[in-house]
C-alpha positions as CSV (number, residue, x, y, z in Angstrom):
1,M,9.2,7.3,-14.0
2,T,9.8,11.0,-13.9
3,S,12.7,12.7,-12.2
4,A,12.3,14.4,-8.9
5,A,12.3,17.9,-10.6
6,A,9.6,17.0,-13.2
7,P,5.8,17.0,-12.5
8,A,4.4,13.7,-11.5
9,R,2.8,11.8,-14.4
10,V,-0.6,10.0,-13.7
11,L,-2.2,7.6,-16.1
12,V,-6.2,7.7,-15.8
13,V,-7.9,4.6,-17.0
14,D,-11.7,5.0,-17.3
15,D,-14.1,4.3,-20.2
16,D,-16.5,6.9,-19.2
17,P,-15.3,10.2,-21.0
18,T,-17.1,12.4,-18.6
19,V,-15.5,10.9,-15.4
20,A,-12.1,10.7,-17.1
21,D,-12.3,14.3,-18.1
22,V,-13.3,15.5,-14.6
23,V,-10.5,13.6,-13.0
24,R,-8.0,14.8,-15.6
25,R,-9.0,18.5,-14.9
26,Y,-8.8,18.1,-11.1
27,L,-5.4,16.4,-11.3
28,E,-4.0,18.9,-13.8
29,R,-4.9,21.7,-11.3
30,D,-2.6,20.1,-8.9
31,G,0.2,20.3,-11.3
32,L,0.2,16.8,-12.5
33,V,0.7,15.6,-16.0
34,V,-2.2,13.4,-16.9
35,E,-2.8,10.9,-19.7
36,V,-6.2,9.3,-20.2
37,V,-7.0,6.0,-21.8
38,G,-10.4,4.1,-21.8
39,D,-9.3,0.5,-22.6
40,G,-7.6,-2.0,-20.3
41,D,-5.4,-3.4,-23.0
42,V,-4.1,0.0,-24.2
43,A,-3.7,1.1,-20.5
44,L,-1.4,-1.9,-19.8
45,A,0.7,-1.3,-23.0
46,R,1.0,2.4,-22.2
47,A,2.1,1.9,-18.6
48,L,4.6,-0.9,-19.5
49,A,6.1,1.3,-22.3
50,D,6.4,4.4,-20.4
51,P,5.7,3.8,-16.6
52,P,3.8,6.7,-15.1
53,D,4.3,7.8,-11.4
54,L,0.7,6.7,-10.5
55,V,-2.3,4.9,-12.1
56,V,-5.9,5.7,-11.5
57,L,-7.7,2.6,-12.7
58,D,-11.4,1.8,-13.1
59,L,-12.4,-1.7,-12.2
60,L,-14.8,-2.3,-15.3
61,L,-13.1,-1.6,-18.5
62,P,-13.3,-2.7,-22.2
63,G,-10.8,-5.5,-22.8
64,L,-8.7,-6.3,-19.8
65,S,-10.5,-5.6,-16.5
66,G,-9.1,-3.2,-14.0
67,L,-8.1,-6.2,-11.8
68,D,-6.2,-7.9,-14.6
69,V,-4.4,-4.7,-15.5
70,C,-3.3,-4.2,-12.0
71,R,-2.4,-7.9,-11.7
72,Q,-0.3,-7.8,-14.8
73,L,1.3,-4.4,-13.8
74,R,2.4,-6.0,-10.5
75,L,4.5,-8.6,-12.4
76,T,7.0,-5.9,-13.5
77,L,6.3,-2.5,-12.0
78,S,5.9,-1.1,-8.4
79,V,3.9,1.9,-9.8
80,P,1.1,3.0,-7.3
81,V,-2.4,2.1,-8.3
82,I,-5.7,3.8,-7.1
83,M,-8.7,1.6,-8.0
84,L,-12.1,3.0,-8.8
85,T,-14.8,0.7,-7.7
86,A,-18.6,0.7,-7.5
87,L,-20.2,2.0,-4.3
88,G,-20.9,-0.9,-2.0
89,E,-19.0,-3.6,-3.7
90,E,-16.8,-4.6,-0.8
91,A,-15.6,-7.8,-2.5
92,D,-14.4,-5.9,-5.4
93,R,-12.4,-3.4,-3.1
94,V,-10.9,-6.2,-1.2
95,V,-9.8,-8.0,-4.3
96,G,-8.5,-5.0,-5.8
97,L,-6.2,-4.4,-2.8
98,E,-5.2,-8.1,-2.9
99,V,-4.0,-8.0,-6.3
100,G,-1.7,-5.0,-5.6
101,A,-3.9,-1.8,-5.7
102,D,-2.5,0.7,-3.1
103,D,-5.9,2.5,-2.6
104,Y,-9.4,2.7,-3.8
105,V,-12.1,5.2,-4.2
106,T,-15.8,4.2,-4.5
107,K,-18.1,5.6,-7.3
108,P,-19.7,8.0,-7.3
109,F,-16.8,9.8,-5.8
110,S,-15.7,13.4,-5.1
111,P,-13.0,14.5,-7.6
112,R,-11.6,16.4,-4.7
113,E,-11.2,13.4,-2.6
114,L,-9.6,11.5,-5.4
115,A,-7.1,14.3,-5.9
116,L,-6.3,14.1,-2.2
117,R,-5.7,10.5,-2.4
118,V,-3.4,10.8,-5.4
119,R,-1.4,13.6,-3.6
120,S,-1.3,11.4,-0.5
121,V,0.2,8.3,-2.4
122,L,2.7,10.5,-4.5
123,R,3.8,12.2,-1.2
124,R,4.4,9.0,0.7
125,L,6.3,7.7,-2.5
126,G,8.7,10.7,-2.3
127,E,9.4,10.6,1.4
128,S,10.5,8.1,4.0
129,A,7.9,6.6,6.4
130,E,8.0,7.9,9.9
131,R,10.6,5.9,12.0
132,T,12.0,6.3,15.5
133,A,14.0,3.1,15.9
134,P,17.7,3.3,14.9
135,A,18.8,1.9,11.7
136,D,22.4,0.4,11.4
137,A,25.4,2.2,10.2
138,T,24.3,1.9,6.6
139,G,21.0,3.5,7.2
140,V,19.1,0.1,6.9
141,L,16.4,-1.3,9.3
142,R,17.1,-4.9,9.9
143,D,15.6,-7.8,11.7
144,G,16.8,-11.3,11.2
145,G,17.1,-11.8,7.4
146,L,14.8,-8.8,6.7
147,A,16.3,-5.5,5.5
148,V,14.6,-2.3,4.7
149,D,16.5,0.6,3.0
150,V,14.2,3.4,3.7
151,A,16.0,6.0,1.6
152,A,16.3,3.7,-1.5
153,R,12.7,2.2,-0.8
154,V,14.1,-1.3,-1.2
155,A,13.2,-4.3,1.0
156,T,14.9,-7.7,1.0
157,L,14.3,-10.9,2.8
158,D,17.4,-13.3,3.1
159,G,19.0,-11.2,0.3
160,E,16.1,-11.6,-2.1
161,P,14.2,-8.4,-3.1
162,L,10.6,-8.2,-2.0
163,A,7.9,-6.9,-4.4
164,L,6.2,-4.5,-2.3
165,T,3.5,-1.9,-3.2
166,V,4.0,1.7,-1.9
167,R,1.4,1.0,0.9
168,E,3.0,-2.2,1.8
169,F,6.5,-0.7,1.9
170,D,5.3,2.1,4.1
171,L,3.5,-0.2,6.5
172,L,6.4,-2.6,6.8
173,T,8.8,0.2,7.5
174,F,6.5,1.9,10.2
175,L,6.0,-1.5,11.9
176,L,9.7,-2.5,11.9
177,A,10.7,1.0,13.3
178,H,8.3,0.5,16.2
179,P,8.9,-3.0,17.5
180,R,6.7,-4.6,20.0
181,Q,4.3,-1.6,19.8
182,V,0.6,-2.3,19.2
183,F,-1.3,0.0,16.7
184,G,-5.0,-0.1,16.0
185,R,-6.1,0.0,12.3
186,A,-7.4,3.5,12.6
187,E,-4.1,4.7,14.0
188,L,-2.2,3.0,11.2
189,L,-4.2,4.6,8.7
190,E,-3.4,8.0,10.2
191,R,0.3,7.5,11.1
192,V,1.5,5.5,8.1
193,W,-0.7,7.1,5.3
194,G,-1.9,10.4,6.8
195,W,-5.5,9.4,6.5
196,T,-8.2,10.6,9.1
197,F,-10.7,8.7,7.0
198,G,-11.0,5.6,5.2
199,D,-12.1,1.8,5.4
200,H,-10.1,-0.1,8.0
201,S,-10.3,-3.2,5.8
202,T,-7.6,-1.4,3.8
203,V,-5.1,-2.1,6.6
204,T,-6.4,-5.6,7.1
205,V,-5.7,-6.5,3.5
206,H,-2.3,-4.9,3.5
207,V,-1.2,-6.6,6.7
208,R,-2.4,-10.0,5.0
209,R,-0.4,-9.2,1.9
210,L,2.7,-8.3,3.8
211,R,2.5,-11.6,5.8
212,E,2.5,-13.5,2.5
213,K,5.7,-11.8,1.6
214,V,7.7,-11.7,4.8
215,E,6.4,-14.6,6.9
216,A,7.5,-18.3,6.5
217,E,4.0,-19.4,7.5
218,P,1.6,-16.4,6.8
219,R,-1.3,-18.0,8.8
220,R,1.2,-18.4,11.8
221,P,3.0,-15.1,11.6
222,R,6.0,-14.4,13.9
223,R,6.9,-11.0,12.8
224,I,3.7,-9.1,12.1
225,V,1.2,-10.4,14.7
226,T,-2.4,-9.6,15.8
227,A,-3.1,-8.3,19.3
228,W,-6.5,-9.5,20.3
229,G,-9.1,-6.8,20.0
230,T,-6.4,-4.1,19.7
231,G,-4.4,-4.2,16.4
232,Y,-1.1,-5.2,15.1
233,R,2.5,-5.2,16.2
234,Y,5.9,-6.2,14.8
235,D,7.8,-8.9,16.9
236,P,11.5,-9.0,15.9
237,V,12.7,-12.5,15.2
238,G,16.4,-11.6,15.5
239,P,18.4,-9.7,18.2
240,P,16.9,-6.2,18.7
241,A,19.1,-3.4,17.6
242,S,21.0,-1.5,20.2
243,G,19.0,1.2,21.9
244,T,15.7,0.0,20.4
245,S,12.8,-0.1,22.8
246,G,9.0,-1.0,22.5
247,T,5.9,-1.3,24.6
248,S,4.7,-4.9,24.7
249,G,1.1,-5.2,23.6
250,T,-1.5,-7.8,24.1
251,S,-0.2,-11.2,23.1
252,G,-1.8,-13.6,20.7
253,E,-2.0,-14.1,17.1
254,G,-5.7,-14.3,16.5
255,E,-7.9,-11.8,14.6
256,T,-8.7,-8.3,16.0
257,A,-12.3,-8.1,17.1
258,G,-13.3,-6.3,13.9
259,D,-11.4,-8.7,11.6
260,G,-14.2,-11.0,11.2
261,G,-12.5,-14.2,12.5
262,A,-10.1,-15.8,14.8
263,G,-7.1,-17.9,14.9
264,G,-3.9,-18.5,13.0
265,G,-2.9,-14.8,13.3
266,G,-4.4,-13.9,10.0
267,A,-5.6,-10.4,9.2
C-alpha cells in the first residue's frame, strides 16, 4: 500500500483494451497511479506481490474470473474492490458483494461515475466514519466483546481480528456509534458512504456479511437487527457506555419491507 503522502495506486483489471484505457485516463486525471492488466491470474499475482490501494475488477476475465480473484484477495488482503458487472445482472452484483467487493458499477457505465466511486472509496479509507457516541479512554468503540479502533481501522471480536472490507468497517463503525437508532437503507448509503444514489441492495448485502462476522447466530442477530419496514439498528449486548444515548426504533428482527422476505432477522 502507498504512504499517505504518495498518490493512491489503482489496479484496473479488464480484458477490453478500450474500456481499460478509458478508465485509466479518467483515474489518472484525478492524480491516481494506474496499472492495467487484462487477465485474472495476472491480476491476482500483481495484487498479492505489490498490493494496490484499490482494485477495479471486471467480472468476466480470461483465466480466473473476477469473482475468484476477489475471493482469493479477501483471504489475505483488505484492499477495496470495485466490481464491474453487466447491466441487469443483479445476481452477479449480489454475489460480487457477498465475496467481498466493496462496490460495483454496471456496464455500460459512465467513466465519470466510476471515478467518483473510486474517490469515494479512497476517501472513506483515509478518514474515520462519522460517529457521535463516545469511545473509551483509548479511543476505541466497544460493546461486549466487540471493539472497533476507528483511527487504526481495526475491529476485533473477543480479542480476535475481524476481516472486514472497507464498506463493512464503515457500516459497523457507524451503527456501533449510533446505538438503538434506526436507519433506512437510503440513509445509510448517504450517511455512511456519502452516496445520494445507488442500489439499496448494497446495504442489504453488507448487513448480511457483517452479521456473519459479528453475530453468534447470524440468522437470529442480537447486535445488528432489522426494524420492520424501516431499516436497521445496532442493539448493544453489553452495558452502554457512559453518556451514550439513542432513540429506540421499531422492534423486531424480520426483514424490512423491501428486503424480499421475513423472519430470522436476516438482511
